[in-house]
C-alpha positions in Angstrom: 0.0 0.0 0.0 1.2 3.5 -0.9 1.4 6.4 1.5 -1.0 9.1 0.4 -1.9 12.8 0.8 -5.6 13.3 0.3 -6.6 16.5 -1.5 -10.3 15.7 -2.0 -11.9 14.9 1.4 -14.7 16.7 3.2 -15.4 17.9 6.7 -18.9 18.5 8.1 -19.0 20.9 11.0 -22.1 21.3 13.1 -22.5 24.7 11.5 -22.5 23.3 8.0 -24.9 20.5 9.0 -27.3 23.0 10.3 -27.0 25.1 7.2 -27.7 22.1 5.0 -30.7 21.0 7.0 -32.2 24.5 7.2 -31.8 25.3 3.5 -31.7 21.9 1.7 -33.1 19.3 4.0 -31.6 15.8 4.8 -30.9 14.9 1.1 -29.4 18.0 -0.6 -29.0 17.4 -4.3 -30.8 14.0 -3.9 -27.9 12.7 -1.9 -28.0 11.9 1.8 -25.6 14.0 4.0 -23.1 11.5 5.4 -21.8 11.3 9.0 -18.4 12.7 9.8 -16.2 13.3 12.8 -12.5 13.4 13.6 -12.4 9.8 14.6 -14.1 8.6 11.4 -11.6 10.7 9.5 -8.7 9.2 11.3 -10.0 5.7 10.7 -10.3 6.3 7.0 -6.8 7.6 6.9 -5.4 4.7 8.8 -7.1 2.1 6.6 -5.8 3.8 3.4 -2.4 4.9 4.6 -3.3 8.5 4.2 -0.5 10.5 6.0 -2.1 13.9 5.5 -5.6 15.1 4.5 -6.5 18.6 3.3 -10.2 18.9 4.1 -12.8 21.2 2.5 -16.6 21.4 2.4 -18.5 19.7 -0.3 -21.7 20.8 -2.1 -24.1 22.5 -1.6 -22.0 25.6 -0.7 -22.9 28.4 1.7 -25.3 30.1 -0.6 -28.9 30.6 0.4 -29.9 33.9 -1.1 -29.6 35.7 2.2 -26.2 37.5 2.3 -26.0 38.1 6.0 -27.0 34.5 6.9 -24.4 33.2 4.5 -21.6 35.5 5.9 -22.5 34.4 9.4 -22.6 30.7 8.6 -19.2 30.8 6.7 -17.5 32.7 9.6 -18.8 30.2 12.2 -17.9 27.2 10.0 -14.3 28.4 9.5 -13.9 29.0 13.2 -15.3 25.6 14.0 -13.1 23.6 11.7 -10.0 25.5 12.8 -10.8 24.6 16.4 -11.7 21.0 15.6 -8.3 20.4 14.0 -6.3 21.8 16.9 -3.8 19.1 17.9 -4.1 17.3 14.5 -2.0 19.8 12.5 0.5 17.1 11.4 -2.2 14.9 10.0 -4.9 17.3 8.7 -5.3 20.8 7.4 -8.3 22.6 6.0 -9.5 24.8 3.2 -11.7 27.6 4.3 -15.1 28.5 2.8 -15.9 32.0 1.6 -19.2 33.9 1.4 -19.1 34.2 -2.3 -20.2 35.9 -4.4 -20.0 38.8 -1.9 -16.7 40.4 -2.9 -15.9 42.6 0.1 -16.9 40.0 2.7 -15.0 37.2 0.9 -11.8 39.3 0.9 -12.3 39.9 4.6 -12.8 36.2 5.2 -9.7 35.3 3.2 -7.7 37.4 5.7 -9.4 36.0 8.8 -9.2 32.4 7.8 -5.6 32.6 6.8 -4.8 34.1 10.2 -6.7 31.1 11.8 -4.5 28.6 9.9 -6.4 27.8 6.7 -4.2 26.2 4.0 -6.3 27.6 1.1 -9.9 27.7 0.0 -12.6 25.5 -1.3 -15.2 27.0 -3.6 -18.0 25.6 -5.7 -18.1 26.0 -9.5 -20.6 28.8 -9.1 -22.2 30.8 -6.3 -25.8 31.9 -6.8 -25.3 31.4 -10.5 -22.1 33.5 -10.7 -19.5 31.1 -12.2 -15.8 31.2 -11.7 -14.4 33.2 -14.5 -17.0 35.9 -14.2 -15.2 39.3 -14.1 -17.2 40.2 -11.0 -15.0 37.8 -9.1 -11.7 39.3 -10.3 -10.9 41.0 -7.0 -11.0 37.6 -5.3 -8.8 36.1 -8.0 -6.3 39.0 -7.6 -6.1 38.3 -3.8 -5.7 34.5 -4.3 -3.0 35.2 -6.9 -1.1 37.5 -4.6 -1.1 34.8 -2.0 -0.3 31.9 -4.3 -3.4 30.2 -2.9 -4.5 26.6 -3.2 -8.1 26.8 -4.4 -10.0 23.5 -4.7 -12.9 23.8 -7.1 -15.8 21.5 -6.1 -18.7 21.0 -8.4 -22.3 21.7 -7.4 -25.7 21.6 -9.0 -25.7 23.8 -12.1 -27.5 27.1 -11.8 -30.3 25.9 -14.1 -31.2 22.2 -14.5 -34.0 21.1 -16.9 -37.2 20.0 -15.1 -38.7 16.6 -15.3 -35.5 15.0 -16.6 -33.7 12.3 -14.6 -36.1 13.0 -11.8 -34.8 12.1 -8.3 -31.4 10.9 -9.8 -28.5 12.1 -7.6 -27.2 15.4 -8.8 -23.5 14.3 -8.2 -23.8 11.5 -10.7 -23.6 13.6 -13.8 -24.5 17.2 -13.1 -21.3 17.7 -11.1 -19.3 16.6 -14.2 -21.3 19.0 -16.4 -20.6 21.9 -14.1 -16.9 21.2 -13.6 -16.5 21.1 -17.4 -18.5 24.3 -17.9 -16.4 26.1 -15.3 -13.1 25.0 -16.7 -14.1 26.1 -20.2 -15.4 29.4 -18.8 -12.1 30.1 -17.0 -10.2 29.4 -20.2 -12.4 31.7 -22.2 -11.9 34.5 -19.7 -8.1 33.9 -19.4 -8.2 33.2 -15.7 -5.2 30.8 -15.8 -3.1 33.3 -17.8 -4.1 36.4 -15.7 -3.7 34.7 -12.4 -0.8 32.2 -12.8 0.1 31.9 -9.1 -3.2 30.4 -8.0 -3.0 26.6 -7.6 -6.4 25.5 -8.8 -7.4 21.9 -8.2 -10.2 20.5 -10.3 -12.2 17.5 -8.9 -13.0 14.0 -10.2 -10.1 13.7 -12.7 -11.3 16.8 -14.5 -14.8 15.5 -15.2 -15.4 15.6 -19.0 -12.6 18.1 -19.7 -9.9 15.5 -20.7 -12.4 13.6 -22.8 -13.4 16.8 -24.7 -9.9 18.3 -25.0 -9.4 17.6 -28.7 -12.9 19.1 -29.6 -12.4 22.0 -27.2 -9.0 22.8 -28.7 -10.5 23.1 -32.2 -13.2 25.4 -31.1 -10.9 27.5 -29.0 -8.6 28.0 -32.0 -11.2 28.7 -34.6 -14.2 30.2 -32.8 -12.9 32.5 -30.1 -11.3 35.9 -30.0 -8.6 35.2 -27.3 -7.8 31.7 -28.6 -7.1 30.0 -25.2 -4.2 27.7 -25.1 -6.0 24.5 -23.9 -2.9 22.4 -23.6 -1.2 25.0 -21.4 -4.3 25.2 -19.2 -4.6 21.5 -18.8 -0.9 21.3 -17.7 -1.1 24.3 -15.5 -4.0 23.3 -13.2 -4.1 20.4 -10.8 -6.6 17.5 -11.0 -7.5 15.1 -8.2 -8.5 11.5 -8.9 -11.4 11.3 -6.4 -14.3 9.1 -7.4 -14.0 6.4 -10.0 -11.1 7.5 -12.1 -10.1 3.9 -12.8 -10.7 2.1 -15.1 -12.2 4.5 -17.6 -11.1 8.1 -16.8 -7.5 7.5 -15.8 -6.1 6.9 -19.3 -7.6 10.1 -20.7 -6.4 12.2 -17.7 -2.9 10.9 -17.9 -2.8 11.8 -21.6 -4.1 15.3 -21.0 -2.6 16.5 -17.7 0.9 17.0 -16.4 1.9 14.0 -14.3 3.3 16.4 -11.7 -0.2 18.0 -11.3 -2.3 14.9 -10.5 -3.3 14.4 -6.9 -4.9 11.6 -4.8 -8.4 12.2 -3.5 -10.7 9.9 -1.5 -13.9 11.9 -1.5 -14.6 10.7 2.0 -17.1 10.7 3.7 -19.4 11.2 0.7 -17.7 8.1 -0.6 -18.2 5.2 1.9 -15.1 3.8 3.6 -15.4 0.4 1.8 -15.6 2.2 -1.6 -12.7 4.5 -0.7 -10.6 1.4 -0.1 -11.8 -0.2 -3.4 -11.1 2.9 -5.4 -7.6 3.3 -3.8 -6.8 -0.4 -4.6 -7.9 0.1 -8.2 -5.3 3.0 -8.5 -2.7 1.1 -6.6 -3.0 -2.0 -8.7 -3.5 -0.5 -12.2 -1.0 -1.4 -14.8 -1.5 2.0 -16.5 1.0 3.8 -14.3 4.6 3.0 -13.4 5.6 2.7 -9.8 7.3 6.1 -9.8 4.2 7.7 -11.3 2.0 6.1 -8.6 4.3 7.5 -6.0 4.0 10.9 -7.5 0.2 10.9 -7.6 -0.3 9.4 -4.2 2.4 11.3 -2.3 5.2 13.4 -3.8 3.1 15.7 -6.0 1.1 16.6 -2.9 4.3 17.1 -0.8 5.6 19.6 -3.4 2.3 21.5 -3.5 2.0 21.8 0.2 5.7 22.7 0.7 5.1 25.8 -1.5 2.7 27.3 1.0 
């Protein structure tokens, strides 16, 4: 078994649980909110030889249409996770949430959460329909860029989903992939990766559909856009985690598209059950598609290099 650093793993503070229940009920996005606590986290890490975990919230994000309630919930959440991880700093760090899309309060929260020990930030693909790449968010991008921040982009339910289609089907199954792909493309079209080169963006779930669509996107970028984004450069600039079910189908395509130095391990615990985390880890550990040195990179050393730059 390989030692691992986990870049896609979720915490659920009491504050976040209350927020989910108050605004989304027990099954937000048609997916039951899982149980989580520090001991369950440590047990998962022990079973999968995870030496360090960088935890962030999942989806839905702190967006409820009420700015003041969102700001208060985010502040309490960040204080709570900072307190919970006291004494576990060698094993776990956390990515703070932000009250996006409120610019001023998000900038304030960046400062506060960094002072409290946050290693970076987790954001959803959009906040109240404002997608990453929207110029409205440029002041936040500028701040992240000045800090060289780690920013994990977690998918969420798209801002507009057709009605009476795939009724009651869990949103994470495919809508998450659609929204990750949409967000990556939007960030390319608005030159985010060129304008803010110091931000270490991590995209979830092996890049969703982006690697699969890369040839098609490249043609459209070159022939049907004004700024002609460099897709290959973007793919090799950002980071991708392999949370979810990257093996056997997604891994080949990701390895062909991304920089092998920018692929990171992710468990997706606790939204992925412990037995499935182990099964997915074993699939990656045992695959013949990667050399032993490459497995070592993805499981451990890529993450060590990224964290050492903070």
